[in-house]
DSSP file (Angstrom, degrees, kcal/mol; ACC not computed):
  #  RESIDUE AA STRUCTURE BP1 BP2  ACC     N-H-->O    O-->H-N    N-H-->O    O-->H-N    TCO  KAPPA ALPHA  PHI   PSI    X-CA   Y-CA   Z-CA
    1    1 A M              0   0    0      0, 0.0    54,-0.6     0, 0.0     2,-0.5   0.000 360.0 360.0 360.0 138.0    0.0    0.0    0.0
    2    2 A I  E     -A   54   0A   0     52,-0.1     2,-0.5    83,-0.1    52,-0.2  -0.814 360.0-166.3 -93.9 125.1    1.2    3.5   -0.9
    3    3 A I  E     -A   53   0A   0     50,-2.6    50,-2.5    -2,-0.5     2,-0.5  -0.960   1.2-164.1-112.8 124.8    1.0    6.1    1.9
    4    4 A V  E     +A   52   0A   0     -2,-0.5     2,-0.3    48,-0.2    48,-0.2  -0.937  23.4 154.8-109.3 130.0    1.4    9.7    1.0
    5    5 A E  E     -A   51   0A   0     46,-2.5    46,-2.5    -2,-0.5     2,-0.1  -0.976  48.0 -86.5-150.4 159.4    2.1   12.1    3.9
    6    6 A R  E     +A   50   0A   0     -2,-0.3     2,-0.3    44,-0.2    44,-0.2  -0.406  56.2 165.7 -62.9 145.1    3.6   15.4    4.8
    7    7 A N        -     0   0    0     42,-2.2    42,-0.3    -2,-0.1    -1,-0.0  -0.927  40.4 -97.7-153.2 175.0    7.3   15.1    5.6
    8    8 A D    >   -     0   0    0     -2,-0.3     3,-2.3     1,-0.1     6,-0.2  -0.883  24.4-138.7-100.3 128.7   10.5   17.0    6.0
    9    9 A P  T 3  S+     0   0    0      0, 0.0     9,-0.1     0, 0.0    -1,-0.1   0.679 104.4  62.8 -62.8 -14.0   12.8   17.2    3.0
   10   10 A H  T 3  S+     0   0    0     29,-0.1    30,-0.0     4,-0.1    29,-0.0   0.545  73.9 118.4 -85.1  -7.8   15.7   16.6    5.3
   11   11 A H  S <> S-     0   0    0     -3,-2.3     4,-3.4     1,-0.1     5,-0.3  -0.354  77.7-119.2 -55.8 136.7   14.3   13.2    6.3
   12   12 A P  H  > S+     0   0    0      0, 0.0     4,-2.1     0, 0.0     5,-0.2   0.861 111.2  45.7 -52.8 -43.0   17.0   10.6    5.3
   13   13 A G  H  > S+     0   0    0      2,-0.2     4,-1.7     1,-0.2     5,-0.1   0.912 116.7  44.6 -67.6 -41.9   14.7    8.8    2.8
   14   14 A A  H  > S+     0   0    0     -6,-0.2     4,-2.7     2,-0.2     5,-0.2   0.922 113.0  51.4 -66.0 -44.2   13.4   12.0    1.3
   15   15 A K  H  X S+     0   0    0     -4,-3.4     4,-2.4     1,-0.2    -2,-0.2   0.896 107.7  52.6 -61.9 -40.8   16.8   13.5    1.1
   16   16 A A  H  X S+     0   0    0     -4,-2.1     4,-1.7    -5,-0.3    -1,-0.2   0.917 112.0  45.3 -61.6 -43.6   18.2   10.4   -0.7
   17   17 A L  H  X S+     0   0    0     -4,-1.7     4,-2.5     2,-0.2    -2,-0.2   0.913 111.8  51.6 -67.3 -41.7   15.5   10.5   -3.3
   18   18 A L  H  X S+     0   0    0     -4,-2.7     4,-2.8     1,-0.2    -2,-0.2   0.892 107.8  52.8 -62.7 -38.4   15.9   14.3   -3.8
   19   19 A E  H  X S+     0   0    0     -4,-2.4     4,-2.2     2,-0.2    -1,-0.2   0.894 109.3  49.5 -63.1 -38.8   19.7   13.8   -4.3
   20   20 A Q  H  X S+     0   0    0     -4,-1.7     4,-2.2     2,-0.2    -2,-0.2   0.922 111.9  48.9 -63.4 -43.5   18.9   11.2   -7.0
   21   21 A S  H  X S+     0   0    0     -4,-2.5     4,-2.5     1,-0.2    -2,-0.2   0.923 111.1  48.9 -62.0 -45.4   16.5   13.6   -8.7
   22   22 A H  H  X S+     0   0    0     -4,-2.8     4,-2.4     1,-0.2    -1,-0.2   0.894 110.3  51.4 -63.4 -40.1   19.0   16.4   -8.6
   23   23 A A  H  X S+     0   0    0     -4,-2.2     4,-1.8     2,-0.2    -1,-0.2   0.912 110.1  49.7 -62.8 -42.1   21.7   14.2  -10.1
   24   24 A L  H  X S+     0   0    0     -4,-2.2     4,-1.5     2,-0.2    -2,-0.2   0.938 110.8  49.1 -61.7 -47.0   19.4   13.1  -12.9
   25   25 A M  H  X S+     0   0    0     -4,-2.5     4,-2.4     1,-0.2     3,-0.3   0.900 110.4  51.0 -60.9 -40.7   18.5   16.8  -13.6
   26   26 A R  H  < S+     0   0    0     -4,-2.4    -1,-0.2     1,-0.2    -2,-0.2   0.842 109.9  50.6 -65.6 -32.1   22.2   17.7  -13.7
   27   27 A S  H  < S+     0   0    0     -4,-1.8    -1,-0.2    -5,-0.2    -2,-0.2   0.767 118.7  36.7 -76.3 -24.0   22.9   14.8  -16.1
   28   28 A L  H  < S+     0   0    0     -4,-1.5    -2,-0.2    -3,-0.3    -1,-0.2   0.751 118.3  37.7 -98.2 -28.2   20.1   15.9  -18.5
   29   29 A F  S  < S-     0   0    0     -4,-2.4    -1,-0.1    -5,-0.2     5,-0.1  -0.928  80.0-107.7-132.8 148.5   20.2   19.7  -18.4
   30   30 A P    >   -     0   0    0      0, 0.0     3,-2.3     0, 0.0     4,-0.2  -0.307  45.4-100.5 -67.5 159.7   22.7   22.5  -18.3
   31   31 A P  G >  S+     0   0    0      0, 0.0     3,-1.6     0, 0.0    -2,-0.0   0.843 121.9  56.8 -52.4 -39.8   22.9   24.4  -14.9
   32   32 A E  G 3  S+     0   0    0      1,-0.3     0, 0.0     3,-0.0     0, 0.0   0.603 106.3  51.9 -71.3  -8.7   20.9   27.3  -16.2
   33   33 A E  G <  S+     0   0    0     -3,-2.3     2,-0.6   106,-0.1    -1,-0.3   0.224  87.1  97.8-109.2  12.0   18.1   25.0  -17.1
   34   34 A N    <   +     0   0    0     -3,-1.6   -12,-0.0    -4,-0.2    -8,-0.0  -0.905  38.6 167.0-103.4 121.2   17.9   23.3  -13.6
   35   35 A F        +     0   0    0     -2,-0.6    -1,-0.1    75,-0.1    75,-0.0   0.104  24.5 136.9-120.9  19.6   15.2   24.8  -11.4
   36   36 A F        -     0   0    0    -14,-0.1     2,-0.3     1,-0.1    -2,-0.1  -0.339  51.6-122.7 -69.5 153.2   15.0   22.2   -8.6
   37   37 A L        -     0   0    0      1,-0.1    -1,-0.1     2,-0.0   -15,-0.1  -0.739  21.4-124.4 -95.1 142.9   14.8   23.5   -5.0
   38   38 A D     >  -     0   0    0     -2,-0.3     4,-2.1     1,-0.1     5,-0.2  -0.219  36.0 -92.5 -77.7 176.9   17.3   22.5   -2.4
   39   39 A F  H  > S+     0   0    0      1,-0.2     4,-0.7     2,-0.2   -29,-0.1   0.894 124.8  48.5 -60.3 -44.3   16.3   20.9    0.9
   40   40 A D  H >4 S+     0   0    0      1,-0.2     3,-0.9     2,-0.2    -1,-0.2   0.904 110.1  51.5 -65.5 -40.8   16.0   24.1    2.9
   41   41 A A  H >4 S+     0   0    0      1,-0.3     3,-1.4     2,-0.2    -1,-0.2   0.879 106.9  54.2 -62.9 -36.9   13.9   25.8    0.2
   42   42 A L  H 3< S+     0   0    0     -4,-2.1    -1,-0.3     1,-0.3    -2,-0.2   0.656 104.4  56.2 -71.4 -14.3   11.6   22.8    0.2
   43   43 A A  T << S+     0   0    0     -3,-0.9    -1,-0.3    -4,-0.7    -2,-0.2   0.360  81.9 123.2 -95.5   4.2   11.2   23.3    4.0
   44   44 A A  S X  S-     0   0    0     -3,-1.4     3,-1.7    -4,-0.2    -3,-0.0  -0.226  75.9-112.1 -65.4 155.7   10.0   26.9    3.6
   45   45 A P  T 3  S+     0   0    0      0, 0.0    -1,-0.1     0, 0.0    -3,-0.0   0.741 114.4  59.0 -63.2 -23.8    6.6   27.9    5.1
   46   46 A D  T 3  S+     0   0    0     19,-0.0    20,-3.1     2,-0.0     2,-0.4   0.326  97.0  78.7 -88.2  10.0    5.0   28.4    1.6
   47   47 A I  E <   - B   0  65A   0     -3,-1.7     2,-0.6    18,-0.2    18,-0.2  -0.966  61.4-157.0-124.2 133.6    5.7   24.8    0.6
   48   48 A H  E     - B   0  64A   0     16,-2.6    16,-2.4    -2,-0.4     2,-0.5  -0.946  20.4-161.5-101.0 116.7    3.9   21.6    1.4
   49   49 A F  E     - B   0  63A   0     -2,-0.6   -42,-2.2   -42,-0.3     2,-0.3  -0.880   9.2-172.9-105.5 131.0    6.4   18.7    1.0
   50   50 A F  E     -AB   6  62A   0     12,-3.3    12,-1.8    -2,-0.5     2,-0.3  -0.895  10.7-165.1-123.0 149.1    5.1   15.2    0.7
   51   51 A T  E     -AB   5  61A   0    -46,-2.5   -46,-2.5    -2,-0.3     2,-0.4  -0.953  11.5-145.1-125.5 153.6    6.6   11.7    0.5
   52   52 A A  E     -AB   4  60A   0      8,-2.3     7,-2.9    -2,-0.3     8,-1.3  -0.930  23.1-174.7-110.9 141.0    5.1    8.5   -0.6
   53   53 A R  E     -AB   3  58A   0    -50,-2.5   -50,-2.6    -2,-0.4     2,-0.5  -0.977  26.9-152.7-137.2 153.0    6.2    5.3    1.2
   54   54 A E  E >  S-AB   2  57A   0      3,-2.2     3,-1.9    -2,-0.4     2,-0.3  -0.986  83.2 -39.4-117.3 114.2    5.6    1.6    0.9
   55   55 A G  T 3  S-     0   0    0    -54,-0.6   -52,-0.1    -2,-0.5    -2,-0.0  -0.543 126.2 -27.3  63.2-128.6    6.0    0.2    4.4
   56   56 A D  T 3  S+     0   0    0     -2,-0.3     2,-0.5    -3,-0.1    -1,-0.3   0.472 116.2 102.3 -94.1  -3.3    8.9    2.2    5.9
   57   57 A E  E <   -B   54   0A   0     -3,-1.9    -3,-2.2   -44,-0.0     2,-0.5  -0.715  68.3-136.9 -91.5 123.9   10.6    2.9    2.6
   58   58 A V  E     +B   53   0A   0     -2,-0.5    -5,-0.3    -5,-0.2     3,-0.1  -0.661  31.0 167.4 -75.0 122.8   10.3    6.4    1.1
   59   59 A V  E     +     0   0A   0     -7,-2.9    20,-2.6    -2,-0.5     2,-0.3   0.415  55.4  21.9-120.1  -2.5    9.7    5.8   -2.7
   60   60 A G  E     -BC  52  78A   0     -8,-1.3    -8,-2.3    18,-0.2     2,-0.3  -0.992  53.8-159.8-163.3 156.7    8.5    9.2   -3.9
   61   61 A T  E     +BC  51  77A   0     16,-2.7    16,-2.0    -2,-0.3     2,-0.3  -0.939  14.8 159.6-135.7 158.6    8.5   12.9   -3.3
   62   62 A G  E     -B   50   0A   0    -12,-1.8   -12,-3.3    -2,-0.3     2,-0.3  -0.920  14.6-158.7-171.6 154.8    6.5   15.9   -4.4
   63   63 A A  E     -BC  49  74A   0     11,-2.4    11,-2.4    -2,-0.3     2,-0.5  -0.977  12.2-145.8-143.2 154.3    5.8   19.4   -3.3
   64   64 A L  E     -BC  48  73A   0    -16,-2.4   -16,-2.6    -2,-0.3     2,-0.5  -0.986  14.5-161.5-119.6 120.2    3.3   22.2   -3.6
   65   65 A K  E     -BC  47  72A   0      7,-2.9     7,-2.7    -2,-0.5     2,-0.8  -0.902  15.9-137.5-101.5 125.5    4.6   25.8   -3.6
   66   66 A N  E     + C   0  71A   0    -20,-3.1     5,-0.2    -2,-0.5     3,-0.0  -0.742  23.9 176.9 -85.0 112.9    1.9   28.4   -2.8
   67   67 A C        -     0   0    0      3,-2.5     2,-2.2    -2,-0.8     4,-0.1  -0.033  46.5-116.2-105.2  28.1    2.5   31.3   -5.2
   68   68 A D  S    S+     0   0    0      1,-0.2    -1,-0.1     2,-0.0     3,-0.1  -0.428 108.2  37.2  72.2 -65.7   -0.5   33.3   -4.0
   69   69 A D  S    S+     0   0    0     -2,-2.2     2,-0.3     1,-0.1    36,-0.2   0.485 131.3  11.0 -97.5  -0.7   -2.6   33.2   -7.2
   70   70 A Y  S    S-     0   0    0     35,-0.1    -3,-2.5    34,-0.1     2,-0.4  -0.971  72.0-118.8-159.3 165.0   -1.6   29.7   -8.2
   71   71 A G  E     -Cd  66 107A   0     35,-2.7    37,-2.9    -2,-0.3     2,-0.5  -0.866  22.3-148.3-107.3 147.0    0.2   26.6   -6.9
   72   72 A E  E     -Cd  65 108A   0     -7,-2.7    -7,-2.9    -2,-0.4     2,-0.4  -0.962   9.7-135.8-118.6 131.6    3.3   25.2   -8.4
   73   73 A I  E     +Cd  64 109A   0     35,-2.6    37,-0.5    -2,-0.5     2,-0.3  -0.699  33.7 174.2 -82.5 130.3    4.2   21.5   -8.4
   74   74 A K  E     +C   63   0A   0    -11,-2.4   -11,-2.4    -2,-0.4   -38,-0.1  -0.933  46.3  14.9-134.6 156.2    7.8   20.9   -7.5
   75   75 A S  E     +     0   0A   0     -2,-0.3     2,-0.5   -13,-0.2    -1,-0.1   0.752  63.7 171.7  57.0  35.8   10.2   18.0   -6.8
   76   76 A M  E     +     0   0A   0    -14,-0.1     2,-0.3   -13,-0.1   -14,-0.2  -0.667  15.0 148.3 -74.7 123.2    8.1   15.2   -8.2
   77   77 A F  E     -C   61   0A   0    -16,-2.0   -16,-2.7    -2,-0.5     2,-0.4  -0.959  29.3-162.8-158.8 139.6   10.3   12.1   -8.2
   78   78 A V  E     -C   60   0A   0     -2,-0.3   -18,-0.2   -18,-0.2     5,-0.1  -0.984  32.6-107.5-126.4 136.1    9.8    8.3   -7.8
   79   79 A A    >>  -     0   0    0    -20,-2.6     3,-1.8    -2,-0.4     4,-0.6  -0.307  32.3-118.5 -58.5 142.1   12.5    5.8   -7.0
   80   80 A E  G >4 S+     0   0    0      1,-0.3     3,-1.2     2,-0.2    -1,-0.1   0.870 112.8  53.6 -53.5 -43.0   13.3    3.6  -10.0
   81   81 A E  G 34 S+     0   0    0      1,-0.2    -1,-0.3     3,-0.0    -2,-0.1   0.640 109.5  49.8 -70.4 -13.1   12.2    0.4   -8.3
   82   82 A A  G X4 S+     0   0    0     -3,-1.8     3,-1.2   -23,-0.2     5,-0.5   0.425  81.7 119.6-103.9  -0.5    8.8    1.9   -7.5
   83   83 A R  T << S+     0   0    0     -3,-1.2    -3,-0.0    -4,-0.6    -4,-0.0  -0.349  70.0  29.8 -68.7 146.6    7.9    3.2  -10.9
   84   84 A G  T 3  S+     0   0    0     -2,-0.0    -1,-0.2     1,-0.0    -3,-0.0   0.511  93.8  97.4  84.9   5.8    4.8    1.9  -12.6
   85   85 A K  S <  S-     0   0    0     -3,-1.2    -2,-0.1     0, 0.0   -83,-0.1   0.343 102.6-100.5-107.1   4.3    3.0    1.3   -9.2
   86   86 A G  S  > S+     0   0    0     -4,-0.1     4,-2.1     3,-0.0     5,-0.2   0.586  81.7 130.9  89.2  10.2    1.0    4.5   -9.1
   87   87 A V  H  > S+     0   0    0     -5,-0.5     4,-2.3     2,-0.2     5,-0.2   0.944  73.6  46.2 -62.9 -49.3    3.3    6.4   -6.7
   88   88 A A  H  > S+     0   0    0      1,-0.2     4,-2.7     2,-0.2    -1,-0.2   0.896 111.9  52.0 -62.8 -40.4    3.5    9.6   -8.8
   89   89 A D  H  > S+     0   0    0      2,-0.2     4,-2.4     1,-0.2    -1,-0.2   0.911 109.8  49.9 -61.3 -41.7   -0.3    9.6   -9.3
   90   90 A A  H  X S+     0   0    0     -4,-2.1     4,-1.9     2,-0.2    -2,-0.2   0.909 112.3  46.4 -64.5 -43.2   -0.9    9.2   -5.6
   91   91 A I  H  X S+     0   0    0     -4,-2.3     4,-2.5     2,-0.2    -2,-0.2   0.928 111.8  51.5 -64.3 -44.4    1.5   12.1   -4.8
   92   92 A L  H  X S+     0   0    0     -4,-2.7     4,-2.6     1,-0.2    -2,-0.2   0.896 108.1  51.9 -61.2 -40.9   -0.1   14.3   -7.5
   93   93 A R  H  X S+     0   0    0     -4,-2.4     4,-2.7     2,-0.2    -1,-0.2   0.920 109.9  49.7 -60.3 -42.8   -3.6   13.6   -6.0
   94   94 A Q  H  X S+     0   0    0     -4,-1.9     4,-2.5     2,-0.2    -2,-0.2   0.907 110.7  49.4 -63.6 -41.6   -2.3   14.7   -2.6
   95   95 A I  H  X S+     0   0    0     -4,-2.5     4,-2.5     2,-0.2    -2,-0.2   0.926 112.0  48.2 -62.7 -44.6   -0.8   17.9   -4.1
   96   96 A E  H  X S+     0   0    0     -4,-2.6     4,-2.2     2,-0.2    -2,-0.2   0.909 111.4  50.1 -63.2 -42.2   -4.1   18.7   -5.9
   97   97 A D  H  X S+     0   0    0     -4,-2.7     4,-2.3     1,-0.2    -1,-0.2   0.912 111.7  48.3 -61.5 -42.6   -6.1   18.0   -2.7
   98   98 A Q  H  X S+     0   0    0     -4,-2.5     4,-2.1     2,-0.2    -2,-0.2   0.901 109.1  53.2 -65.1 -40.7   -3.8   20.3   -0.7
   99   99 A A  H  <>S+     0   0    0     -4,-2.5     5,-2.8     2,-0.2    -1,-0.2   0.907 109.7  48.2 -61.2 -41.8   -4.1   23.0   -3.4
  100  100 A R  H ><5S+     0   0    0     -4,-2.2     3,-1.7     1,-0.2    -1,-0.2   0.919 110.2  51.7 -63.6 -42.5   -7.9   22.9   -3.1
  101  101 A E  H 3<5S+     0   0    0     -4,-2.3    -1,-0.2     1,-0.3    -2,-0.2   0.850 109.0  51.2 -61.7 -33.7   -7.6   23.1    0.7
  102  102 A D  T 3<5S-     0   0    0     -4,-2.1    -1,-0.3    -5,-0.1    -2,-0.2   0.331 117.9-116.3 -84.3   6.8   -5.4   26.1    0.2
  103  103 A N  T < 5 +     0   0    0     -3,-1.7     2,-0.4     1,-0.2    -3,-0.2   0.823  60.7 154.5  61.0  35.0   -8.1   27.7   -2.1
  104  104 A L      < -     0   0    0     -5,-2.8    -1,-0.2    -6,-0.1   -34,-0.1  -0.806  29.5-165.2 -91.1 134.0   -5.8   27.7   -5.1
  105  105 A S        +     0   0    0     -2,-0.4    44,-3.1   -36,-0.2     2,-0.4   0.616  69.0  37.7 -96.2 -13.6   -7.7   27.6   -8.4
  106  106 A V  E     - E   0 148A   0     42,-0.3   -35,-2.7    43,-0.2     2,-0.4  -0.999  60.6-156.1-140.7 139.7   -4.8   26.6  -10.7
  107  107 A L  E     -dE  71 147A   0     40,-2.5    40,-2.3    -2,-0.4     2,-0.3  -0.951  18.1-175.3-111.0 138.0   -1.8   24.4  -10.5
  108  108 A K  E     -dE  72 146A   0    -37,-2.9   -35,-2.6    -2,-0.4     2,-0.3  -0.876   2.1-177.3-126.4 160.9    1.2   25.0  -12.7
  109  109 A L  E     -dE  73 145A   0     36,-2.1    36,-2.1    -2,-0.3     2,-0.4  -0.993  19.8-147.8-155.3 157.3    4.5   23.2  -13.3
  110  110 A E  E     + E   0 144A   0    -37,-0.5     2,-0.3    -2,-0.3    34,-0.2  -0.997  27.0 167.1-123.1 130.4    7.7   23.4  -15.2
  111  111 A T  E     - E   0 143A   0     32,-2.4    32,-3.2    -2,-0.4     2,-0.1  -0.954  38.0 -94.0-139.6 161.1    9.4   20.1  -16.3
  112  112 A G  E >   - E   0 142A   0     -2,-0.3     3,-1.6    30,-0.2    30,-0.2  -0.455  25.2-127.4 -78.2 147.0   12.2   19.3  -18.7
  113  113 A D  T 3  S+     0   0    0     28,-3.0    -1,-0.1     1,-0.3    29,-0.1   0.701 108.8  57.6 -65.1 -19.4   11.5   18.4  -22.3
  114  114 A A  T 3  S+     0   0    0     27,-0.3     2,-1.5     1,-0.1    -1,-0.3   0.495  80.7  92.8 -88.0  -4.0   13.6   15.2  -21.9
  115  115 A L    <>  +     0   0    0     -3,-1.6     4,-2.2     1,-0.2     5,-0.2  -0.555  47.4 165.2 -93.2  73.2   11.4   13.9  -19.0
  116  116 A V  H  > S+     0   0    0     -2,-1.5     4,-2.3     1,-0.2    -1,-0.2   0.872  71.7  52.1 -59.9 -43.9    9.0   11.8  -21.1
  117  117 A A  H  > S+     0   0    0     -3,-0.2     4,-2.2     1,-0.2    -1,-0.2   0.899 110.0  50.1 -63.0 -39.8    7.5    9.8  -18.2
  118  118 A A  H  > S+     0   0    0      2,-0.2     4,-2.4     1,-0.2    -2,-0.2   0.927 109.4  50.8 -63.6 -44.7    6.7   13.0  -16.3
  119  119 A L  H  X S+     0   0    0     -4,-2.2     4,-2.3     1,-0.2     5,-0.2   0.906 110.3  49.7 -60.2 -41.5    5.0   14.6  -19.3
  120  120 A K  H  X S+     0   0    0     -4,-2.3     4,-2.6     2,-0.2    -1,-0.2   0.901 108.7  53.6 -63.5 -40.8    2.9   11.5  -19.7
  121  121 A L  H  X S+     0   0    0     -4,-2.2     4,-1.2     1,-0.2    -2,-0.2   0.943 111.4  44.4 -57.3 -49.8    1.9   11.6  -16.0
  122  122 A Y  H  <>S+     0   0    0     -4,-2.4     5,-2.6     2,-0.2     3,-0.3   0.912 113.8  48.3 -67.7 -42.7    0.8   15.2  -16.2
  123  123 A V  H ><5S+     0   0    0     -4,-2.3     3,-1.9     1,-0.2    -1,-0.2   0.932 109.5  54.2 -60.9 -44.9   -1.2   14.7  -19.5
  124  124 A R  H 3<5S+     0   0    0     -4,-2.6    -1,-0.2     1,-0.3    -2,-0.2   0.783 108.9  50.3 -59.2 -27.5   -2.8   11.6  -18.1
  125  125 A N  T 3<5S-     0   0    0     -4,-1.2    -1,-0.3    -3,-0.3    -2,-0.2   0.188 127.6 -93.7-101.4  16.5   -4.0   13.7  -15.1
  126  126 A G  T < 5S+     0   0    0     -3,-1.9     2,-0.3     1,-0.3    -3,-0.2   0.598  72.3 147.0  91.8  11.8   -5.5   16.5  -17.1
  127  127 A Y      < -     0   0    0     -5,-2.6     2,-0.3    -6,-0.1    -1,-0.3  -0.615  28.2-160.6 -83.6 142.6   -2.6   19.0  -17.4
  128  128 A K  E     -F  146   0A   0     18,-2.6    18,-2.5    -2,-0.3    -5,-0.0  -0.892  26.6 -97.1-121.0 150.2   -2.4   21.1  -20.5
  129  129 A T  E     +F  145   0A   0     -2,-0.3    16,-0.3    16,-0.2     2,-0.3  -0.320  49.2 171.3 -63.9 150.1    0.6   23.0  -22.0
  130  130 A C        -     0   0    0     14,-2.2    14,-0.4     1,-0.0     3,-0.1  -0.861  35.8 -69.9-147.5 179.3    0.7   26.7  -21.2
  131  131 A E        -     0   0    0     -2,-0.3    -1,-0.0     1,-0.1     6,-0.0  -0.325  61.3 -85.9 -72.7 158.2    3.0   29.8  -21.4
  132  132 A A        -     0   0    0      5,-0.1     2,-0.3    12,-0.1    -1,-0.1  -0.284  54.3-174.4 -59.0 151.2    6.1   30.1  -19.4
  133  133 A F    >   -     0   0    0     -3,-0.1     3,-1.9   -24,-0.0    -1,-0.0  -0.920  36.2  -3.9-144.2 167.0    5.5   31.7  -16.0
  134  134 A G  G >  S-     0   0    0     -2,-0.3     3,-0.8     1,-0.3    -2,-0.0  -0.101 123.3  -9.0  53.0-134.1    7.4   32.9  -12.9
  135  135 A P  G 3  S+     0   0    0      0, 0.0     3,-0.3     0, 0.0    -1,-0.3   0.356 121.8  75.8 -81.0   7.7   11.2   32.5  -12.8
  136  136 A Y  G X   +     0   0    0     -3,-1.9     3,-2.2     1,-0.2    -2,-0.1   0.238  52.0 118.2-103.8  13.2   11.3   30.3  -16.0
  137  137 A M  T <  S+     0   0    0     -3,-0.8    -1,-0.2     1,-0.3    -5,-0.1   0.750  81.6  41.8 -58.7 -26.7   10.8   33.0  -18.7
  138  138 A T  T 3  S+     0   0    0     -3,-0.3    -1,-0.3     2,-0.0     2,-0.1   0.397  84.2 125.0-100.2   3.6   14.2   32.4  -20.3
  139  139 A A    <   +     0   0    0     -3,-2.2  -106,-0.1     1,-0.1    -7,-0.1  -0.413  32.4 179.2 -67.0 133.6   14.1   28.5  -20.1
  140  140 A T  S    S+     0   0    0     -2,-0.1    -1,-0.1     1,-0.1  -107,-0.1   0.615  77.9  48.4-108.2 -18.3   14.6   26.8  -23.4
  141  141 A R  S    S+     0   0    0      2,-0.0   -28,-3.0   -29,-0.0   -27,-0.3   0.200  92.5 104.8-106.4  13.9   14.4   23.1  -22.4
  142  142 A S  E     -E  112   0A   0    -30,-0.2     2,-0.4    -6,-0.1   -30,-0.2  -0.675  53.7-154.8-102.3 150.9   11.2   23.4  -20.3
  143  143 A V  E     -E  111   0A   0    -32,-3.2   -32,-2.4    -2,-0.3     2,-0.4  -0.981  17.1-152.2-116.2 133.9    7.7   22.4  -20.9
  144  144 A F  E     +E  110   0A   0     -2,-0.4   -14,-2.2   -14,-0.4     2,-0.3  -0.898  18.4 173.1-112.4 136.3    5.0   24.4  -18.9
  145  145 A M  E     -EF 109 129A   0    -36,-2.1   -36,-2.1    -2,-0.4     2,-0.3  -0.943   8.2-174.2-140.0 159.0    1.7   22.9  -18.0
  146  146 A E  E     -EF 108 128A   0    -18,-2.5   -18,-2.6    -2,-0.3     2,-0.3  -0.982   8.8-161.4-150.5 161.1   -1.3   23.9  -15.9
  147  147 A K  E     -E  107   0A   0    -40,-2.3   -40,-2.5    -2,-0.3     2,-0.3  -0.969  19.6-133.1-146.5 128.1   -4.6   22.5  -14.6
  148  148 A A  E      E  106   0A   0     -2,-0.3   -42,-0.3   -42,-0.2   -43,-0.1  -0.622 360.0 360.0 -76.8 138.4   -7.6   24.4  -13.3
  149  149 A L              0   0    0    -44,-3.1   -43,-0.2    -2,-0.3    -1,-0.1   0.408 360.0 360.0-100.9 360.0   -8.9   22.9  -10.1
């Protein structure tokens, strides 16, 4: 069973997954095209950070950043051995539920053009491409998506 819950990005299991995610992003994109948040930024008051676990093992991460007039999805990552089990869908549902609880009417995200599985996840869950937003206006390797809640 997959359990999604609020967590601290400094938690050892969460931190290990985030480090894997950051390494992947660094291997795929140049530094100026990497927009991941570090552990301290993910612990900020305007961010809800979630982990998914199977038993005691953390197998996925995701975060919701409250940007006042919209929410932004950040740090979605699933451990390789847990992919295909619905972990990302479960985290995304939790983020969407939290956004509704926070009275956010739109969720937005930025993801890399090489992240095919991520793009499929978002399309499958009703996200549509949109214009660049926020700090990503000069990004050339990014895909921008949004979903009205």
